[in-house]
KOLFIRO-870637 format. One record per residue: residue in one letter; x, y, z of N, C-alpha, C in turn. Coordinates in steps of 0.001 Angstrom, whole numbers, always signed. Atoms other than C-alpha are relative to their C-alpha. Example, Ala and Ser with C-alpha at 12.3 -4.5 7.8 and 13.67 -1.06 7.14 Angstrom:
BEGIN
<rest->a&n.X->+890&n.Y->-1190&n.Z->+0&ca.X->+12300&ca.Y->-4500&ca.Z->+7800&c.X->+900&c.Y->+1200&c.Z->+0>
<rest->s&n.X->-820&n.Y->-1190&n.Z->-60&ca.X->+13670&ca.Y->-1060&ca.Z->+7140&c.X->-770&c.Y->+1090&c.Z->+730>
// end
This chain:
BEGIN
<rest->x&n.X->-45&n.Y->-571&n.Z->-161&ca.X->-9254&ca.Y->+6573&ca.Z->-2637&c.X->+1575&c.Y->-653&c.Z->-1849>
<rest->x&n.X->+50&n.Y->+85&n.Z->-279&ca.X->-6754&ca.Y->+5764&ca.Z->-5298&c.X->+1938&c.Y->-190&c.Z->-54>
<rest->x&n.X->-2150&n.Y->+613&n.Z->-635&ca.X->-2916&ca.Y->+3842&ca.Z->-5463&c.X->+490&c.Y->-318&c.Z->-1697>
<rest->x&n.X->-547&n.Y->+1110&n.Z->+588&ca.X->-491&ca.Y->+3853&ca.Z->-8178&c.X->+1252&c.Y->-637&c.Z->-249>
<rest->x&n.X->-1598&n.Y->+663&n.Z->+110&ca.X->+2736&ca.Y->+1600&ca.Z->-8635&c.X->+1142&c.Y->+279&c.Z->-878>
<rest->x&n.X->-937&n.Y->+350&n.Z->+781&ca.X->+4977&ca.Y->+2361&ca.Z->-10693&c.X->+1471&c.Y->-790&c.Z->-469>
<rest->x&n.X->-1368&n.Y->+1080&n.Z->-161&ca.X->+8181&ca.Y->-132&ca.Z->-9679&c.X->-189&c.Y->-344&c.Z->+513>
<rest->x&n.X->+488&n.Y->+1472&n.Z->-1075&ca.X->+8095&ca.Y->-3226&ca.Z->-7965&c.X->+1032&c.Y->-454&c.Z->+1030>
<rest->x&n.X->-1285&n.Y->+178&n.Z->-741&ca.X->+11351&ca.Y->-2299&ca.Z->-6219&c.X->-543&c.Y->+370&c.Z->+1410>
<rest->x&n.X->+893&n.Y->+339&n.Z->-1053&ca.X->+11410&ca.Y->-3472&ca.Z->-3295&c.X->+512&c.Y->+882&c.Z->+1346>
<rest->x&n.X->-1924&n.Y->-769&n.Z->-543&ca.X->+13691&ca.Y->-1120&ca.Z->-566&c.X->-672&c.Y->-715&c.Z->+1996>
<rest->x&n.X->+13&n.Y->+827&n.Z->-1427&ca.X->+14252&ca.Y->-3452&ca.Z->+2935&c.X->+1498&c.Y->+541&c.Z->+866>
<rest->x&n.X->-1082&n.Y->-386&n.Z->-624&ca.X->+15487&ca.Y->-2190&ca.Z->+6211&c.X->-37&c.Y->-568&c.Z->+372>
<rest->x&n.X->-170&n.Y->+580&n.Z->-1048&ca.X->+16912&ca.Y->-4429&ca.Z->+8907&c.X->+330&c.Y->+1056&c.Z->+1474>
<rest->x&n.X->+882&n.Y->-684&n.Z->-1712&ca.X->+15807&ca.Y->-3417&ca.Z->+12600&c.X->+1141&c.Y->-1382&c.Z->+460>
<rest->x&n.X->-112&n.Y->+352&n.Z->-1720&ca.X->+17253&ca.Y->-5108&ca.Z->+15844&c.X->-407&c.Y->+361&c.Z->+1305>
<rest->x&n.X->-246&n.Y->-319&n.Z->-863&ca.X->+16358&ca.Y->-5048&ca.Z->+18916&c.X->+733&c.Y->-1442&c.Z->+1376>
<rest->x&n.X->-7&n.Y->+1063&n.Z->-542&ca.X->+17668&ca.Y->-6926&ca.Z->+21842&c.X->+615&c.Y->-1166&c.Z->-475>
<rest->x&n.X->+305&n.Y->+1239&n.Z->+305&ca.X->+17704&ca.Y->-10643&ca.Z->+20821&c.X->-542&c.Y->-398&c.Z->-859>
<rest->x&n.X->+612&n.Y->+301&n.Z->+935&ca.X->+15335&ca.Y->-10119&ca.Z->+18161&c.X->+229&c.Y->+726&c.Z->-1257>
<rest->x&n.X->-1445&n.Y->-908&n.Z->+615&ca.X->+16162&ca.Y->-8504&ca.Z->+15102&c.X->-1336&c.Y->-338&c.Z->-1311>
<rest->x&n.X->+807&n.Y->+111&n.Z->+801&ca.X->+14007&ca.Y->-8362&ca.Z->+11511&c.X->+40&c.Y->+1009&c.Z->-1536>
<rest->x&n.X->-545&n.Y->-406&n.Z->+890&ca.X->+13810&ca.Y->-6962&ca.Z->+7804&c.X->-1864&c.Y->+1009&c.Z->-320>
<rest->x&n.X->+904&n.Y->-722&n.Z->+739&ca.X->+10760&ca.Y->-4258&ca.Z->+6788&c.X->+499&c.Y->-242&c.Z->-1305>
<rest->x&n.X->-19&n.Y->-448&n.Z->+1372&ca.X->+9582&ca.Y->-4404&ca.Z->+3313&c.X->-803&c.Y->+520&c.Z->+179>
<rest->x&n.X->-148&n.Y->-1336&n.Z->+220&ca.X->+8807&ca.Y->-1468&ca.Z->+1976&c.X->-653&c.Y->+340&c.Z->-1387>
<rest->x&n.X->-387&n.Y->-559&n.Z->+1344&ca.X->+7324&ca.Y->-601&ca.Z->-1752&c.X->-236&c.Y->+1418&c.Z->-108>
<rest->x&n.X->+713&n.Y->-1331&n.Z->-21&ca.X->+6916&ca.Y->+3161&ca.Z->-3115&c.X->-1384&c.Y->+234&c.Z->-889>
<rest->x&n.X->+1402&n.Y->-602&n.Z->+878&ca.X->+3470&ca.Y->+4442&ca.Z->-4378&c.X->-314&c.Y->+1390&c.Z->+128>
<rest->x&n.X->+830&n.Y->-1324&n.Z->+1029&ca.X->+1390&ca.Y->+7425&ca.Z->-5685&c.X->-1458&c.Y->-378&c.Z->+1044>
<rest->x&n.X->+727&n.Y->+64&n.Z->-333&ca.X->-1221&ca.Y->+8031&ca.Z->-3212&c.X->-928&c.Y->+1559&c.Z->-483>
<rest->x&n.X->+579&n.Y->-1989&n.Z->+427&ca.X->-3945&ca.Y->+11099&ca.Z->-4320&c.X->-1618&c.Y->-829&c.Z->+45>
<rest->x&n.X->+1280&n.Y->+308&n.Z->-353&ca.X->-7690&ca.Y->+11141&ca.Z->-3755&c.X->-299&c.Y->+2191&c.Z->-923>
<rest->x&n.X->+58&n.Y->-1347&n.Z->+1261&ca.X->-9494&ca.Y->+14785&ca.Z->-5212&c.X->+604&c.Y->+1749&c.Z->+1476>
<rest->x&n.X->-13&n.Y->-1098&n.Z->-898&ca.X->-7994&ca.Y->+16381&ca.Z->-1733&c.X->+2022&c.Y->+248&c.Z->+96>
<rest->x&n.X->-1646&n.Y->-558&n.Z->-153&ca.X->-3773&ca.Y->+15845&ca.Z->-2322&c.X->+425&c.Y->-920&c.Z->-643>
<rest->x&n.X->-872&n.Y->+1344&n.Z->+1356&ca.X->-1237&ca.Y->+13553&ca.Z->-4286&c.X->+1238&c.Y->+460&c.Z->+389>
<rest->x&n.X->-1001&n.Y->-823&n.Z->-699&ca.X->+1444&ca.Y->+12657&ca.Z->-2239&c.X->+444&c.Y->-1322&c.Z->-391>
<rest->x&n.X->-760&n.Y->+1085&n.Z->-165&ca.X->+4298&ca.Y->+9917&ca.Z->-2012&c.X->-674&c.Y->-1308&c.Z->+1160>
<rest->x&n.X->+947&n.Y->+190&n.Z->-1403&ca.X->+3408&ca.Y->+7396&ca.Z->+152&c.X->+1084&c.Y->-1848&c.Z->-249>
<rest->x&n.X->-999&n.Y->+368&n.Z->+618&ca.X->+5443&ca.Y->+3631&ca.Z->+923&c.X->-1195&c.Y->-1416&c.Z->+971>
<rest->x&n.X->+1228&n.Y->+1399&n.Z->+458&ca.X->+3034&ca.Y->+99&ca.Z->+906&c.X->+1109&c.Y->-1079&c.Z->+878>
<rest->x&n.X->-396&n.Y->+1074&n.Z->-1039&ca.X->+4311&ca.Y->-2362&ca.Z->+4030&c.X->-217&c.Y->-1439&c.Z->-1061>
<rest->x&n.X->+215&n.Y->+1796&n.Z->+441&ca.X->+4445&ca.Y->-6024&ca.Z->+2435&c.X->+667&c.Y->-447&c.Z->+807>
<rest->x&n.X->-344&n.Y->+1229&n.Z->-1449&ca.X->+6061&ca.Y->-8135&ca.Z->+5719&c.X->+339&c.Y->-555&c.Z->-1452>
<rest->x&n.X->-599&n.Y->+1719&n.Z->+289&ca.X->+6510&ca.Y->-11437&ca.Z->+3915&c.X->-722&c.Y->+148&c.Z->-1980>
<rest->x&n.X->+575&n.Y->+280&n.Z->+796&ca.X->+4471&ca.Y->-10575&ca.Z->+1173&c.X->+870&c.Y->+227&c.Z->-1816>
<rest->x&n.X->-1199&n.Y->-778&n.Z->+1663&ca.X->+5973&ca.Y->-10048&ca.Z->-3158&c.X->-596&c.Y->+1899&c.Z->-112>
<rest->x&n.X->+484&n.Y->-1146&n.Z->+379&ca.X->+5632&ca.Y->-6594&ca.Z->-4614&c.X->-551&c.Y->+201&c.Z->-485>
<rest->x&n.X->+1647&n.Y->+431&n.Z->+897&ca.X->+2125&ca.Y->-5468&ca.Z->-6162&c.X->+1265&c.Y->+621&c.Z->-1228>
<rest->x&n.X->-445&n.Y->-262&n.Z->+1212&ca.X->+3036&ca.Y->-5085&ca.Z->-9671&c.X->-406&c.Y->+901&c.Z->-575>
<rest->x&n.X->+358&n.Y->-1817&n.Z->+1378&ca.X->+2804&ca.Y->-1812&ca.Z->-11896&c.X->-623&c.Y->-191&c.Z->-683>
<rest->x&n.X->+1279&n.Y->-239&n.Z->+336&ca.X->-769&ca.Y->-626&ca.Z->-11929&c.X->-153&c.Y->+1243&c.Z->+1050>
<rest->x&n.X->+202&n.Y->-912&n.Z->-988&ca.X->-2825&ca.Y->+1476&ca.Z->-10226&c.X->-1521&c.Y->-543&c.Z->+313>
<rest->x&n.X->+865&n.Y->+1294&n.Z->-1137&ca.X->-5346&ca.Y->-47&ca.Z->-7468&c.X->-963&c.Y->+1263&c.Z->+875>
<rest->x&n.X->+710&n.Y->-222&n.Z->-204&ca.X->-8082&ca.Y->+1193&ca.Z->-5566&c.X->+83&c.Y->-572&c.Z->+1675>
<rest->x&n.X->-263&n.Y->+736&n.Z->-650&ca.X->-7566&ca.Y->+1420&ca.Z->-1772&c.X->-1569&c.Y->+524&c.Z->+596>
<rest->x&n.X->+1639&n.Y->+481&n.Z->-653&ca.X->-10827&ca.Y->+518&ca.Z->+224&c.X->-460&c.Y->+841&c.Z->+1663>
<rest->x&n.X->-7&n.Y->-438&n.Z->-553&ca.X->-11077&ca.Y->+3102&ca.Z->+2739&c.X->-650&c.Y->-414&c.Z->+1572>
<rest->x&n.X->+756&n.Y->+718&n.Z->-1197&ca.X->-13987&ca.Y->+1416&ca.Z->+5141&c.X->+261&c.Y->-967&c.Z->+44>
<rest->x&n.X->-448&n.Y->+1118&n.Z->-166&ca.X->-11954&ca.Y->-2161&ca.Z->+4297&c.X->+735&c.Y->+219&c.Z->+508>
<rest->x&n.X->-1147&n.Y->-896&n.Z->-403&ca.X->-9083&ca.Y->-306&ca.Z->+5621&c.X->+427&c.Y->+700&c.Z->+1129>
<rest->x&n.X->-708&n.Y->-733&n.Z->-1744&ca.X->-9570&ca.Y->+917&ca.Z->+9160&c.X->-1047&c.Y->+326&c.Z->+810>
<rest->x&n.X->+668&n.Y->+345&n.Z->-1691&ca.X->-10733&ca.Y->+409&ca.Z->+12576&c.X->+136&c.Y->+1245&c.Z->+522>
<rest->x&n.X->+295&n.Y->-872&n.Z->-699&ca.X->-12051&ca.Y->+1530&ca.Z->+14873&c.X->+1026&c.Y->-475&c.Z->+1526>
<rest->x&n.X->-1305&n.Y->+16&n.Z->-1158&ca.X->-8387&ca.Y->+1410&ca.Z->+17895&c.X->-1193&c.Y->-383&c.Z->+1488>
<rest->x&n.X->+54&n.Y->+266&n.Z->-1128&ca.X->-8453&ca.Y->-510&ca.Z->+21754&c.X->-610&c.Y->+1058&c.Z->+575>
<rest->x&n.X->+210&n.Y->-1159&n.Z->-1668&ca.X->-8990&ca.Y->+3373&ca.Z->+23205&c.X->-1091&c.Y->+829&c.Z->-1090>
<rest->x&n.X->+546&n.Y->-330&n.Z->+285&ca.X->-11213&ca.Y->+4663&ca.Z->+20833&c.X->-611&c.Y->+723&c.Z->-1572>
<rest->x&n.X->-1263&n.Y->-831&n.Z->+710&ca.X->-8634&ca.Y->+5990&ca.Z->+18089&c.X->-298&c.Y->-1305&c.Z->-2119>
<rest->x&n.X->-536&n.Y->+223&n.Z->+1437&ca.X->-8587&ca.Y->+5151&ca.Z->+13681&c.X->+965&c.Y->-564&c.Z->+641>
<rest->x&n.X->-1670&n.Y->+271&n.Z->+486&ca.X->-6334&ca.Y->+2961&ca.Z->+12772&c.X->-425&c.Y->-1067&c.Z->-1442>
<rest->x&n.X->-307&n.Y->+347&n.Z->+1345&ca.X->-5238&ca.Y->+2321&ca.Z->+9376&c.X->+624&c.Y->-1256&c.Z->-565>
<rest->x&n.X->-520&n.Y->+1601&n.Z->+406&ca.X->-4461&ca.Y->-1521&ca.Z->+8014&c.X->+1616&c.Y->+448&c.Z->-144>
<rest->x&n.X->-2061&n.Y->+231&n.Z->+126&ca.X->-342&ca.Y->-1804&ca.Z->+8549&c.X->-489&c.Y->-573&c.Z->-1034>
<rest->x&n.X->+217&n.Y->+304&n.Z->+1219&ca.X->-1036&ca.Y->-4075&ca.Z->+5307&c.X->-882&c.Y->+184&c.Z->-732>
<rest->x&n.X->+846&n.Y->+780&n.Z->+354&ca.X->-3408&ca.Y->-2599&ca.Z->+3299&c.X->-570&c.Y->-48&c.Z->-1359>
<rest->x&n.X->+1241&n.Y->+521&n.Z->+704&ca.X->-6290&ca.Y->-4102&ca.Z->+1207&c.X->+444&c.Y->+563&c.Z->-1437>
<rest->x&n.X->+11&n.Y->-820&n.Z->+770&ca.X->-5789&ca.Y->-3029&ca.Z->-2384&c.X->-172&c.Y->-850&c.Z->-1106>
<rest->x&n.X->+970&n.Y->+936&n.Z->+766&ca.X->-7705&ca.Y->-3867&ca.Z->-5325&c.X->+379&c.Y->+715&c.Z->-1418>
<rest->x&n.X->-1074&n.Y->-1436&n.Z->+675&ca.X->-6310&ca.Y->-3153&ca.Z->-8350&c.X->-1199&c.Y->+243&c.Z->-1359>
<rest->x&n.X->+722&n.Y->-387&n.Z->+776&ca.X->-7657&ca.Y->-1395&ca.Z->-11545&c.X->-154&c.Y->-798&c.Z->-1400>
<rest->x&n.X->-267&n.Y->+166&n.Z->+1492&ca.X->-8026&ca.Y->-2679&ca.Z->-14976&c.X->+251&c.Y->+988&c.Z->-719>
<rest->x&n.X->+356&n.Y->-1521&n.Z->+288&ca.X->-7245&ca.Y->-272&ca.Z->-17390&c.X->-564&c.Y->-419&c.Z->-1322>
<rest->x&n.X->+1053&n.Y->-418&n.Z->+979&ca.X->-9601&ca.Y->+868&ca.Z->-20362&c.X->+25&c.Y->-1258&c.Z->-988>
<rest->x&n.X->-329&n.Y->+935&n.Z->+1764&ca.X->-9829&ca.Y->-2193&ca.Z->-23503&c.X->-534&c.Y->+1048&c.Z->-1199>
<rest->x&n.X->+1258&n.Y->-309&n.Z->+1605&ca.X->-10228&ca.Y->-348&ca.Z->-26814&c.X->-1010&c.Y->-556&c.Z->-866>
<rest->x&n.X->+1845&n.Y->+46&n.Z->+970&ca.X->-13000&ca.Y->-335&ca.Z->-28444&c.X->-147&c.Y->-423&c.Z->-1463>
<rest->x&n.X->-467&n.Y->+475&n.Z->+1411&ca.X->-13243&ca.Y->-2521&ca.Z->-31720&c.X->-894&c.Y->+1217&c.Z->-662>
<rest->x&n.X->+571&n.Y->-788&n.Z->+751&ca.X->-13798&ca.Y->-1049&ca.Z->-34671&c.X->-1100&c.Y->-555&c.Z->-697>
// end
């Protein structure tokens, strides 16, 4: 699945529950394959934003089976940068 990141902007949402609190950090991207093209949010945790560019999301690397036999998508997916094609010298 191709993931396109067009901005390094990070959205931060603060939360509190009882005596616990934290910040949810996400970055917008576009996910596309032959069936759909949608805007998505990538959970960054404490990691820096992904640089602008094209990435591949390997579903086999990012999907596991949960305790009750259901599929689980990794909360923080591993993206692999797609190198831009270099122009050929004349």
